[in-house]
N, CA and C of each residue as an Amber inpcrd file, in Angstrom:
protein
   303
 285.3840000 183.0900000 239.1980000 286.2570000 183.9500000 238.4120000
 285.9120000 185.3970000 238.7190000 286.8990000 186.1240000 239.1380000
 286.6550000 187.5380000 239.4120000 287.6840000 188.4300000 238.7480000
 288.4580000 187.8600000 237.8400000 289.4640000 188.6960000 237.2030000
 289.4440000 188.4670000 235.6920000 290.0080000 189.4250000 235.0040000
 290.0770000 189.3500000 233.5510000 291.4140000 189.9050000 233.1000000
 291.7540000 189.5640000 231.8750000 292.9270000 190.1590000 231.2480000
 292.5820000 190.4710000 229.8040000 293.2200000 191.4940000 229.3070000
 293.0480000 191.8890000 227.9100000 294.1770000 191.3070000 227.0900000
 293.8400000 190.6860000 225.9770000 294.8840000 190.2620000 225.0510000
 295.5010000 191.5240000 224.4470000 296.7170000 191.4390000 223.9300000
 297.3100000 192.6180000 223.2800000 296.4340000 193.1420000 222.1370000
 295.7840000 192.2350000 221.4100000 294.9160000 192.6490000 220.3060000
 293.6810000 193.3860000 220.8240000 293.1270000 192.9190000 221.9290000
 291.9560000 193.5970000 222.5110000 292.3350000 194.9950000 222.9910000
 293.5070000 195.1290000 223.5620000 293.9730000 196.4500000 223.9860000
 294.1180000 197.3780000 222.7790000 294.6590000 196.8520000 221.6850000
 294.7540000 197.6410000 220.4510000 293.3660000 198.0360000 219.9520000
 292.4170000 197.0970000 220.0360000 291.0440000 197.4040000 219.6290000
 290.5000000 198.5830000 220.4250000 290.6770000 198.5480000 221.7440000
 290.1730000 199.6240000 222.6020000 290.8090000 200.9620000 222.2610000
 292.1060000 200.9540000 222.0450000 292.7920000 202.2000000 221.6930000
 292.2990000 202.7510000 220.3610000 292.0800000 201.8710000 219.4010000
 291.5700000 202.3160000 218.0940000 290.1730000 202.9020000 218.2210000
 289.3210000 202.2350000 218.9990000 287.9620000 202.7280000 219.2140000
 288.0040000 204.0930000 219.8940000 288.8180000 204.2090000 220.9280000
 288.9180000 205.4740000 221.6580000 289.4330000 206.5860000 220.7480000
 290.4610000 206.3050000 219.9730000 291.0110000 207.3250000 219.0780000
 289.9950000 207.7650000 218.0410000 289.2630000 206.8170000 217.4900000
 288.2890000 207.1400000 216.4510000 287.1580000 208.0090000 217.0150000
 286.5920000 207.6080000 218.1360000 285.4790000 208.3560000 218.7170000
 285.9430000 209.7060000 219.2480000 287.1770000 209.7630000 219.7310000
 287.7200000 211.0250000 220.2580000 287.8070000 212.1140000 219.1970000
 287.8730000 211.7210000 217.9420000 287.9030000 212.7220000 216.8740000
 286.6600000 213.5940000 216.9210000 285.5200000 213.0100000 217.2900000
 284.2740000 213.7710000 217.3930000 284.0000000 214.2420000 218.8050000
 284.2950000 213.3600000 219.7870000 283.9570000 213.7020000 221.1660000
 284.8290000 212.9290000 222.1510000 285.8520000 213.5810000 222.6800000
 286.6880000 212.9050000 223.6840000 285.8820000 212.4240000 224.8940000
 284.8850000 213.1810000 225.2960000 284.0760000 212.7730000 226.4560000
 283.2850000 211.4970000 226.1500000 282.7330000 211.4120000 224.9530000
 281.9850000 210.2100000 224.5650000 282.9190000 209.0020000 224.4940000
 284.1240000 209.2180000 224.0200000 285.0960000 208.1270000 223.9480000
 285.4210000 207.6060000 225.3430000 285.6150000 208.5110000 226.2810000
 285.9130000 208.1090000 227.6630000 284.7520000 207.3450000 228.2870000
 283.5280000 207.8140000 228.0230000 282.3500000 207.1260000 228.5690000
 282.2500000 205.7040000 228.0220000 282.4980000 205.5470000 226.7230000
 282.4250000 204.2230000 226.1140000 283.5050000 203.3000000 226.6700000
 284.7130000 203.8060000 226.8060000 285.8060000 202.9950000 227.3660000
 285.4620000 202.5790000 228.7980000 284.8860000 203.4840000 229.5760000
 284.4530000 203.1320000 230.9330000 283.4050000 202.0160000 230.8960000
 282.4840000 202.0850000 229.9360000 281.4630000 201.0440000 229.8010000
 282.0940000 199.6950000 229.4520000 283.1110000 199.7230000 228.5970000
 283.8000000 198.4690000 228.2550000 284.4220000 197.8530000 229.5090000
 285.1150000 198.6540000 230.2980000 285.7870000 198.1030000 231.4760000
 284.7860000 197.6130000 232.5180000 283.6490000 198.2650000 232.6250000
 282.5990000 197.7650000 233.5110000 282.0760000 196.4190000 233.0000000
 281.9020000 196.3010000 231.6960000 281.4610000 195.0290000 231.1040000
 282.4990000 193.9320000 231.3470000 283.7920000 194.2560000 231.2290000
 284.8340000 193.2550000 231.4820000 284.7380000 192.7480000 232.9180000
 284.5300000 193.6610000 233.8540000 284.4060000 193.2740000 235.2650000
 283.1980000 192.3670000 235.4760000 282.0860000 192.7030000 234.8320000
 280.8910000 191.8730000 234.9620000 281.0720000 190.5050000 234.3250000
 281.7590000 190.4420000 233.1920000 282.0180000 189.1540000 232.5570000
 282.9210000 188.2830000 233.4280000 283.8400000 188.9040000 234.1400000
 284.7010000 188.1510000 235.0550000 283.8840000 187.5730000 236.2130000
 282.8720000 188.3080000 236.6590000 282.0200000 187.8270000 237.7450000
 281.0660000 186.7350000 237.2750000 280.5850000 186.8490000 236.0310000
 279.6440000 185.9000000 235.4520000 280.1720000 185.4210000 234.0980000
 281.1710000 184.5370000 234.1220000 281.8840000 184.1700000 232.9030000
 281.0720000 183.4090000 231.8440000 279.9010000 182.9340000 232.1740000
 279.0840000 182.2550000 231.1620000 278.1540000 183.1870000 230.4260000
 278.2230000 184.4630000 230.7220000 277.3340000 185.4450000 230.0900000
 277.6370000 185.5540000 228.6060000 276.6300000 185.9230000 227.8650000
 276.8310000 186.1010000 226.4340000 276.3750000 184.8750000 225.6710000
 276.8360000 184.7840000 224.4470000 276.4010000 183.6980000 223.5920000
 277.5280000 183.2860000 222.6590000 277.4730000 182.0370000 222.2380000
 278.4460000 181.5750000 221.2490000 277.8910000 181.8860000 219.8670000
 278.7730000 181.9470000 218.8970000 278.3700000 182.2530000 217.5200000
 279.1370000 181.3530000 216.5680000 278.6240000 180.1470000 216.3770000
 279.2720000 179.1950000 215.4720000 279.3040000 179.7170000 214.0420000
 278.4150000 180.6570000 213.7230000 278.4110000 181.2350000 212.3800000
 279.5780000 182.1960000 212.1590000 280.2120000 182.6380000 213.2550000
 281.3180000 183.5900000 213.1440000 282.6790000 182.9590000 213.3830000
 282.7290000 181.9600000 214.2620000 284.0130000 181.3290000 214.5720000
 283.7850000 179.9650000 215.2040000 284.7390000 179.0860000 215.0000000
 284.6760000 177.7690000 215.6410000 285.4350000 177.7800000 216.9680000
 286.0520000 178.8900000 217.2930000 286.7980000 178.9950000 218.5470000
 285.8480000 179.0090000 219.7260000 286.3310000 178.5520000 220.8640000
 285.5180000 178.4970000 222.0730000 285.5050000 179.8630000 222.7570000
 284.7470000 180.7630000 222.1860000 284.6250000 182.1100000 222.7330000
 283.1490000 182.4440000 222.8710000 282.8850000 183.4370000 223.6960000
 281.5420000 183.9620000 223.8660000 281.5350000 185.4240000 223.4330000
 280.3560000 185.8900000 223.0840000 280.1800000 187.2540000 222.6100000
 279.2460000 187.9920000 223.5470000 279.6180000 189.2290000 223.8720000
 278.7840000 190.0830000 224.7090000 278.6080000 191.4090000 223.9770000
 277.3610000 191.8100000 223.6800000 277.1550000 193.0620000 222.9600000
 277.2200000 194.2750000 223.8850000 277.7670000 195.3480000 223.3660000
 277.7660000 196.6310000 224.0610000 277.6520000 197.7010000 222.9890000
 276.5150000 198.3490000 222.9330000 276.2050000 199.3140000 221.8810000
 276.4020000 198.6480000 220.5190000 277.2150000 199.2160000 219.6640000
 277.4580000 198.6590000 218.3260000 278.6660000 197.7330000 218.2950000
 279.1370000 197.3260000 219.4380000 280.3610000 196.5360000 219.5430000
 280.0750000 195.1530000 220.1160000 280.9950000 194.2530000 219.8620000
 280.9530000 192.9260000 220.4590000 282.2470000 192.6990000 221.2310000
 282.0870000 192.3130000 222.4720000 283.2260000 191.8950000 223.2800000
 283.3420000 190.3840000 223.0920000 284.4980000 189.9410000 222.6670000
 284.7360000 188.5220000 222.4330000 285.6770000 188.0430000 223.5360000
 285.2690000 186.9830000 224.2410000 286.0820000 186.5310000 225.3670000
 285.9690000 185.0320000 225.5580000 286.8840000 184.4930000 226.3450000
 286.7360000 183.1140000 226.7830000 287.1960000 182.9910000 228.2260000
 286.5480000 182.0550000 228.9040000 286.8630000 181.8040000 230.3100000
 287.8830000 180.6800000 230.3650000 289.0280000 180.9740000 230.9600000
 290.0900000 179.9720000 231.0970000 289.9110000 179.2710000 232.4400000
 289.4980000 178.0430000 232.3910000 289.2640000 177.2860000 233.6220000
 290.5490000 177.0490000 234.4050000 291.6560000 176.8520000 233.7070000
 292.9250000 176.4950000 234.3670000 293.3470000 177.5110000 235.4190000
 293.1750000 178.7980000 235.1150000 293.6000000 179.8240000 236.0660000
 292.4540000 180.7390000 236.4920000 291.2260000 180.2910000 236.2450000
 290.0370000 181.0500000 236.6520000 290.0820000 182.5020000 236.1780000
 290.4090000 182.6810000 234.9260000 290.5830000 184.0170000 234.3550000
 289.7210000 184.1490000 233.1000000 289.1100000 185.2940000 232.9370000
 288.4270000 185.6240000 231.6910000 289.4100000 186.4070000 230.8440000
 289.6050000 185.9640000 229.6140000 290.4810000 186.6840000 228.7000000
 289.6330000 187.3650000 227.6340000 289.7940000 188.6770000 227.5330000
 289.1280000 189.4530000 226.4930000 289.9770000 189.3060000 225.2400000
 289.4170000 188.6780000 224.2280000 290.1420000 188.3690000 223.0040000
 290.0620000 189.5180000 222.0060000 288.8810000 190.1640000 221.9530000
 288.6810000 191.2270000 220.9690000 287.5360000 192.1260000 221.4060000
 287.5750000 193.3570000 220.9500000 286.4720000 194.3140000 221.0910000
 286.2950000 194.9070000 219.7030000 285.2060000 194.4960000 219.0320000
 285.0620000 194.8090000 217.6160000 283.7130000 195.4460000 217.3110000
 283.7260000 196.3770000 216.3790000 282.4700000 196.9360000 215.9000000
 281.7440000 195.8310000 215.1360000 280.4450000 195.7450000 215.3340000
 279.6780000 194.6480000 214.7440000 279.6130000 194.7030000 213.2100000
 279.9630000 195.8360000 212.6100000 279.9450000 195.9480000 211.1520000
 281.2150000 195.3930000 210.5000000 282.2000000 195.0550000 211.3040000
 283.4530000 194.5290000 210.7440000 283.2710000 193.0980000 210.2500000
 284.2190000 192.6240000 209.4820000 284.2210000 191.2410000 209.0150000
 284.7140000 190.3650000 210.1710000 283.8030000 190.0210000 211.0520000
 284.1700000 189.3280000 212.2950000 284.8510000 187.9850000 212.0500000
 284.3730000 187.1340000 211.1350000 285.0870000 185.8670000 210.9240000
 286.5390000 186.0650000 210.5110000 286.7950000 187.0220000 209.6530000
 288.1750000 187.2650000 209.2030000 289.0510000 187.7610000 210.3380000
 288.5360000 188.6740000 211.1440000 289.3230000 189.2020000 212.2630000
 289.5860000 188.1050000 213.2880000 288.5590000 187.3400000 213.6170000
 288.7140000 186.3240000 214.6600000 289.5770000 185.1480000 214.2130000
 289.6380000 184.9180000 212.9200000 290.5000000 183.8350000 212.4080000
 291.9500000 184.0350000 212.8170000 292.3840000 185.2810000 212.8720000
 293.7880000 185.5690000 213.1630000 294.0850000 185.7090000 214.6580000
 293.0660000 185.5450000 215.5050000 293.2840000 185.7430000 216.9410000
 293.2160000 184.4650000 217.7200000
């Protein structure tokens, strides 16, 4: 697997994160977004990276930490694609958010 796709919800997550951080520092927001995209590329190269969290969701997803955020993704075997399901701050109510995705 060498490719990834962002779910519409994950794209919304990224935009919200960027907008929020940009209020204090547009440069810091850009750096963080760049780090997210680098992490997505690495997850596509090594799709088993991260860990499952049965305490947060019963869905077949893995979690990858980046600063105060969690990248939630799953590897789709059918088309050899990693799908980024969510990018969430770790202080959020993760079970509630992931239930709807």
